[in-house]
N, C-alpha and C positions, 0 to 999 in steps of 0.2 A: 853568530848562528852556526852551527856544525853543519858540515858538508853533506853528512847522510843522516836522515832521521829514521828511526824505527819505531812503530807501535804495533803491540800485539793487540789483535781485536778478535776475540774468540780463540778459534784455532788457526788463524791467520797472521802471518806478520806482515806489514806493509812497510817496506822499505822505500823511501824516496831520495832521489839525487838532489841536492840543494846547493848548487852553485848558479843559479839563473844568469848571475851578472856575467859569467864566463861560459855560458852556454852548455853549462853542466858539464863542462870538460873534465878529463881525470887528472888532478893531482895528486901527490903522494897522501895527504890528507883524506881526500874523498877514497882513494884505494884501501886507506887502513880503515876507515869508518864502514865501507861496505865489506870488508872481509871481516870486522867485528860484528856486523849486522847478519851475516851469513852464519858465523859461529853461536850467535844468539839463537837464531833459527834452529839450528842443527842440535844444540844443547838443550833446547826446552821440550820436553816429552807432550807438551800439551798443544804444541804446534804442529802442524801437518803440512802446511804449503806457505810459500812466501809469494809477493806480489812485488814487482820492482817496477817503479813509476819515477817520474822527474818532475821538479818544480818549474814551471814555464813561465812562473808570474811576470808581468811586466813585458813579455816577448811578443812584439807583433806578429814575429814568423817564428813560431815555437820550435825549439830544439829540445829533444828528448836527451840527447848526449852527442858532442860534437868530437868525442874521442878524446886521445891524450891531449893535453894542454901543452901546447906547441912552445909556448914561452919557457915551461919548464925543460924541455928537451933542449931548446937553444942555448939556455943559460948552463945546463950540466953537461951538454954533449952526449946525453945518455938517455935511454928510455927506461932503465933498471928502477930508478925511483918511483915509477909509477906502478911497479910490480909488487905483490906481497910474496912471501915466503910459499904459502899454501895456495893461494889464489890465482897467482900469475897477476896479468894485466888487470887494474882495477880491482884486485882482490876476488875477482869471480869468474876471471875467462877459463881457468884451467882447475877451478876449486872442484875437489871430489866432494860429493854430499850426497846425501840419501832422500832429501824432501823437493818435492819440485817447486819450481819458480814459475810465475807467470809474469811476462814482460808485458806493461800495459803503457803502450807507445803513443803519445801525441805529439805530433812533429817529426823534425828531422833526427834520423839516429845514422850518423855517419863515421866512418873510420872505425876507431875504438869504440863507439857508440854502438854501431852495428854488431861488432863483436861482443859486447854484452849481451844484446839482444840475442845474438845467435847461441850463447852459453846458456840462456833460459831453456825452458822446456815448451813452454805454450806463449804465443804472442798474439795479443790483443791490440789492435791498432785502430786509431780514428782514421776518419777520411781524409784529414790533411797530413797525414803522416808521410813520411818517405824514409827511404833505406838506401844506402852507399858505402863505398869503400874509396876514399878519395886519397889514398897514400900516395899514389903515383904523381900525383900534383906537386908533392913536396920530396920526390925523390927517397919514398919511404915503401914498406910493404906491410901487409897486414899479417903481423907476426903473431897475433894473439887469437888464431884459429880462423881468421876470416877466410884467407886462401883455400883451406881445404872444406869448412864448414858451409860456406856460402854455396859451393856448386852442389853440394847434398841438399841444400834447402830450395834452390832455384834451377837447378840444371846447370849443366857445363856451360853452354851457349850464353844463357844470360849472364851467368857469373863472369865469365869472361870478358864479355862487354862491360860489365860493372867495374871490373877490376882494371882493366887496360885503359878505360877512359876516365874514371874516377866519378862518373854521372850516375846520380841515384836513380832509382825507379819508384814510382808513386804507390801510395798503398794499395790502391785497386790492382796494380799489376803483381805486387808483392801477394795479395790475398790470392789472386788467379793460380798463381806459380806454387802456392803451398807454405810461403813463408810465414805469412800471417794466417792464423786460424780463424779470426772473428774480426770483422770489419764493422765499427760503428760510426755514430757521429760522434764529434769530439766531446760533447757534454758527458755522454754515455761511457767514455773508456773506462774510467774507474769503478763504475757500477758493473760494467760487464767482466771486467777482470775479477772482481770479488764474486760474483756468480759462477764464474769458472773454478774460482778457489774453492767455494763452499761446495759445488760439485764434487770436487775431488774429496773435501773433507767429509763428504756422505758416504765416500766409496771405502771400501776394505782397506786399512792402511797397509797392511803387509802386501797386498796384491798391488797396489799402487807402487810401492817401492821396487817390487820385484819385476813388475811390467816397465817401469821406467829405467831399471838397471839394464834389462834385456834390450831395450830398443837402443839404449846410448852404447852397449857394448857391440851391438851390430854393427852401428853406425860409424862408430869411433876408434875401430881397432887399431888402425894405422897412424892415430894421433901423436902418439908420443914421439915416433920418428919426424912427423912433420913439423911438429912443435921445436925440435931441436934444428931442422933445416931452416926453417922460417926465421928462428931468432938468428941463426948465423948470417943469413940474408939481411936482416936488418942491422946487425952489429956492424957488419962491412959498410953497409950504405953511410950510416952514421958518420963514418970515418971519411967519407966523398966530398969532394968540393961543391958538387951539386945539391948537397943535403944542407951544408951550411949555407948556401944561395937562397934555397927553397925556405928556410927558417927565417933568414933575414927578411925575403920578400914578404913573409906573412905578418912579420912585425911591424914592416914598413908600409904594409898595406899597399903593395904594388906586384905586378906581375913579374915571376921569376925569369930570369936568363940562364937557360940551361948551358953548360960546357960540356956535357957528356962525361964527366970524370969526377 
């Protein structure tokens, strides 16, 4: 089974993360597949909008995306294999594109999973969704945009709480704070995301693209500098003893023993 499924429906491309056995964590194949899906969306003039969703089949506690596959990071000592040349983390986090993407989130979006959501343009979530940046629990940082995009989405105070504790917020609070635009029952997430996509399709295409570009330009002007700074932070942390311990503890399913170095 491919890690990413791509299905064009009318003027909408539905992109599905398909690693339910690994909580849809990003490995190199998923990153390459997601970049290829964005390529297909951008290249097809008949398509106007994308939907990013996840396969949560068989999960008693659904996970939209658990972020980076830490087993890959532990084995390689680096997170670079989870990046693509044009998209950055997961093939999407820093991808330049002209067409909007609606995130359809059912379950937990944490760490890089939340960063993929933050890279989308509109978020539809189920009432059982939750959102977090858990990197500090493994002596890592959210270097794929989370450290500066999350404060813009939910405010500095809440973002600082989430980032420094690693604790997620539930969908209701995310909706109240403005991260989530539409909150629906779990059974309705995909249908509601499609309704949003079809409403965008019905609007004037040039106006949609130019409006999206202007909003993002106003919000993300310092992103390049922040991207370099946060990536440097991550690279330094990957060389530390605590990161090795955090990744070992994850693999061994035990609490980490931090040394502060």
